[in-house]
C-alpha positions in Angstrom: 10.6 -37.0 -9.1 13.1 -34.6 -7.5 12.8 -31.0 -8.7 16.2 -29.3 -9.6 17.5 -26.8 -7.1 17.3 -24.0 -9.6 13.5 -24.4 -9.8 13.2 -23.8 -6.1 15.5 -20.7 -6.2 13.6 -19.3 -9.2 10.3 -19.7 -7.4 11.6 -18.1 -4.2 13.0 -15.1 -6.1 9.7 -14.5 -7.7 7.9 -14.7 -4.4 10.3 -12.2 -2.9 9.8 -9.9 -5.9 6.0 -9.9 -5.4 6.3 -9.3 -1.6 8.7 -6.3 -2.1 6.3 -4.7 -4.6 3.4 -5.0 -2.2 5.3 -3.8 0.8 6.9 -0.8 -1.0 3.9 0.2 -3.1 4.1 3.4 -5.1 7.1 5.6 -4.5 6.4 8.4 -2.0 9.9 9.7 -1.3 11.9 12.4 -3.1 15.4 13.9 -2.6 16.1 17.2 -4.2 19.0 19.7 -4.0 18.7 23.3 -2.9 20.5 26.2 -4.7 23.7 25.4 -2.8 23.6 21.8 -3.9 22.6 20.4 -0.4 20.2 17.4 -0.6 16.8 17.5 1.1 14.4 14.6 1.4 10.6 14.5 1.6 9.3 11.2 2.7 5.5 10.9 2.8 5.5 7.1 3.1 3.9 7.3 6.5 0.8 9.0 5.1 0.7 7.4 1.7 -2.8 6.4 0.8 -4.4 8.8 3.3 -7.1 11.1 1.9 -7.0 14.8 2.7 -10.2 16.8 2.1 -10.1 20.5 1.4 -12.4 23.2 0.2 -12.2 26.4 -1.9 -11.0 29.6 -0.2 -13.7 32.0 1.1 -15.6 33.9 -1.5 -15.2 31.2 -4.2 -17.7 28.5 -5.2 -17.5 25.8 -2.6 -16.1 22.5 -3.8 -14.7 19.5 -2.0 -11.2 18.4 -3.1 -10.3 14.8 -2.2 -6.6 14.4 -2.3 -5.1 10.9 -2.0 -1.5 11.0 -1.0 0.8 9.2 -3.5 -2.0 7.2 -5.0 -4.7 7.4 -7.7 -7.4 6.0 -5.5 -10.2 8.5 -5.8 -13.1 7.3 -8.0 -14.1 10.1 -10.4 -16.8 8.9 -12.7 -15.7 8.5 -16.3 -12.3 9.8 -15.4 -11.6 6.5 -13.5 -9.4 6.7 -10.4 -7.5 9.9 -9.9 -5.3 11.4 -7.2 -7.4 14.6 -6.8 -11.1 14.7 -7.4 -13.2 17.8 -7.3 -16.9 17.6 -6.4 -19.6 20.0 -5.4 -19.5 20.4 -1.6 -21.3 17.6 0.1 -22.2 15.8 -3.1 -20.8 12.3 -3.6 -22.7 11.4 -6.7 -22.6 14.7 -8.7 -20.2 15.8 -11.3 -16.5 14.9 -10.7 -13.5 16.6 -12.2 -10.0 15.2 -12.5 -7.8 17.8 -10.9 -4.6 15.7 -10.8 -3.1 12.3 -11.6 -0.3 10.9 -9.4 3.1 10.4 -11.1 5.9 9.2 -8.9 8.5 10.5 -11.4 7.5 14.2 -10.9 10.1 15.9 -8.8 9.3 18.8 -6.4 10.8 22.3 -6.2 12.5 22.9 -2.9 12.3 26.1 -0.8 13.5 27.0 2.6 10.2 28.5 3.8 9.6 27.6 7.5 12.2 24.9 7.6 11.4 23.2 4.3 8.8 23.5 1.5 8.3 21.1 -1.4 6.0 22.1 -4.3 4.7 19.7 -6.9 2.7 20.2 -10.1 0.5 17.4 -11.4 -1.6 17.5 -14.6 -5.3 16.5 -14.5 -8.2 16.4 -17.0 -8.3 18.3 -20.3 -11.8 19.6 -19.9 -10.4 23.1 -19.4 -8.8 25.1 -22.2 -5.4 24.9 -20.6 -6.0 21.7 -18.7 -6.4 21.3 -15.0 -3.4 21.4 -12.7 -2.9 20.5 -9.0 -0.1 22.3 -7.3 0.3 21.1 -3.6 3.1 22.6 -1.4 4.2 20.6 1.6 5.5 22.9 4.3 7.3 22.0 7.5 5.3 22.0 10.7 6.8 19.7 13.3 3.6 19.8 15.4 1.2 18.2 13.0 0.9 14.9 11.1 -0.8 16.7 8.2 -3.1 19.7 7.9 -4.5 20.8 4.5 -5.4 24.5 4.0 -8.0 26.0 1.6 -7.7 25.3 -2.1 -7.1 28.4 -4.3 -7.6 28.8 -8.0 -4.8 31.1 -9.3 -7.3 33.1 -11.3 -11.0 32.6 -12.1 -11.5 29.9 -14.8 -7.8 29.1 -15.0 -8.3 25.6 -13.5 -4.9 25.9 -11.9 -5.3 24.9 -8.2 -2.9 25.5 -5.4 -3.0 24.2 -1.8 -0.7 24.1 1.2 -0.3 21.1 3.4 1.5 21.5 6.7 3.3 18.3 7.9 6.2 17.3 10.1 7.4 15.1 7.2 8.5 18.2 5.3 10.9 19.3 8.1 14.6 18.9 7.4 15.7 18.7 11.0 12.9 16.5 12.4 13.4 12.8 12.4 9.7 11.9 11.9 8.4 8.4 12.5 5.2 6.9 11.4 2.3 7.2 13.8 0.7 4.0 15.0 -3.0 4.2 13.9 -6.0 2.0 14.6 -5.9 -0.6 11.8 -9.7 -1.1 12.1 -10.4 2.5 11.1 -8.0 2.9 8.1 -5.8 0.8 5.8 -5.3 -2.9 5.8 -4.6 -4.9 8.9 -1.4 -7.0 9.2 -3.5 -10.1 8.8 -4.9 -9.0 5.5 -1.5 -7.9 4.3 -0.1 -11.3 5.1 -3.1 -13.0 3.2 -2.5 -10.8 0.2 1.2 -11.5 0.1 0.6 -15.3 0.6 -2.0 -15.4 -2.3 0.2 -13.4 -4.6 3.2 -15.5 -3.7 1.4 -18.8 -4.3 -0.1 -17.6 -7.6 3.3 -16.5 -8.9 4.9 -19.7 -7.7 2.4 -21.9 -9.6 2.2 -19.8 -12.7 6.0 -19.4 -13.1 6.6 -23.0 -12.0 4.1 -24.2 -14.6 5.8 -22.3 -17.4 9.3 -23.5 -16.3 8.1 -27.1 -16.2 6.5 -26.9 -19.6 9.6 -25.3 -21.2 12.3 -27.4 -19.5 11.4 -30.6 -17.6 8.2 -31.5 -19.5 9.0 -30.4 -23.0 7.2 -33.4 -24.5 3.9 -32.7 -22.8 4.2 -28.9 -23.4 1.8 -26.4 -22.0 -1.2 -28.7 -22.6 -0.1 -31.3 -20.0 -1.6 -29.7 -16.9 -0.9 -32.7 -14.7 2.7 -33.0 -15.7 3.5 -29.3 -15.3 2.5 -28.8 -11.7 5.6 -27.6 -9.9 6.8 -30.0 -7.1 3.7 -32.1 -7.6 4.8 -35.0 -5.4 5.7 -32.6 -2.6 2.3 -31.0 -2.6 0.6 -34.4 -2.7 2.6 -35.6 0.2 2.0 -32.4 2.2 -1.8 -33.1 2.5 -1.6 -36.3 4.6 1.3 -34.8 6.5 -0.7 -31.7 7.5 -3.6 -33.9 8.5 -1.4 -36.1 10.6 0.2 -33.0 12.1 -3.2 -31.6 13.1 -4.1 -35.0 14.7 -0.9 -35.1 16.7 -1.4 -31.4 17.8 -4.9 -32.2 18.9 -3.8 -35.2 20.9 -1.1 -33.3 22.6 -3.4 -30.5 23.6 -6.0 -32.9 24.9 -3.3 -34.7 26.9 -2.3 -31.4 28.5 -5.9 -30.6 29.3 -6.6 -34.0 30.8 -3.3 -33.8 32.8 -4.3 -30.5 34.3 -7.7 -31.9 35.2 -6.2 -35.0 36.8 -3.7 -32.9 38.8 -6.5 -30.7 40.1 -8.6 -33.7 41.0 -5.7 -35.2 42.9 -5.1 -32.0 44.7 -8.7 -31.8 45.8 -8.7 -35.4 47.0 -5.5 -34.9 49.1 -7.0 -31.8 50.7 -10.0 -33.6 52.0 -9.8 -34.9 55.7 
């Protein structure tokens, strides 16, 4: 049974949609205007997902602040995953406070300090009277990828936390490019990204295809006819023996090359003997 062309197009578009969502991820780029109306762009995509660790300023109770750039990836007990988690210094299993939740719709305030400064304000948990607030400022420093300073509470007990992060990505006049890092030490390797995209694409293809078949081609069987709703069923059935045959041909070709090389070497040795 030939599948209509529109079914192929529909499936391909859904796969592309899934791939684009995985590749782009959460937004990590903002463009804001200064007082004169000139646009300035902060693009933290290169360091999205990285975790910066800071501590309180000297003279204050020492806490660790785990700040995940552009993501809510820090586990924080009953608070779930948050962008910024506060813990007692050196304690990974103690009390955890939600200092800030990432929201890609929040826009920064722009200042001209040191070539560019972007200040955000994120809301956190409500366990303080006025709620907890995380206020990071990204300041231009063309010499560093990122460097997080001490965390300061604006006043004792206010639960309003400010921090400065120096980074080249905040510089207006620097065309910063992502640094190549060792994929084994952080993030997903290209192979895992491909596998994730492949699995998501196949899942979407079969789910959407099943629904389309049940609603259009196989209306009589409906959603209960599993066998009749498999998209491109004959194609997939025919693919299995073709793949097996292809593997066999490839194996024979490689073995022929190996035997040919061995024969040539043997002939060369025979000819060299007196």
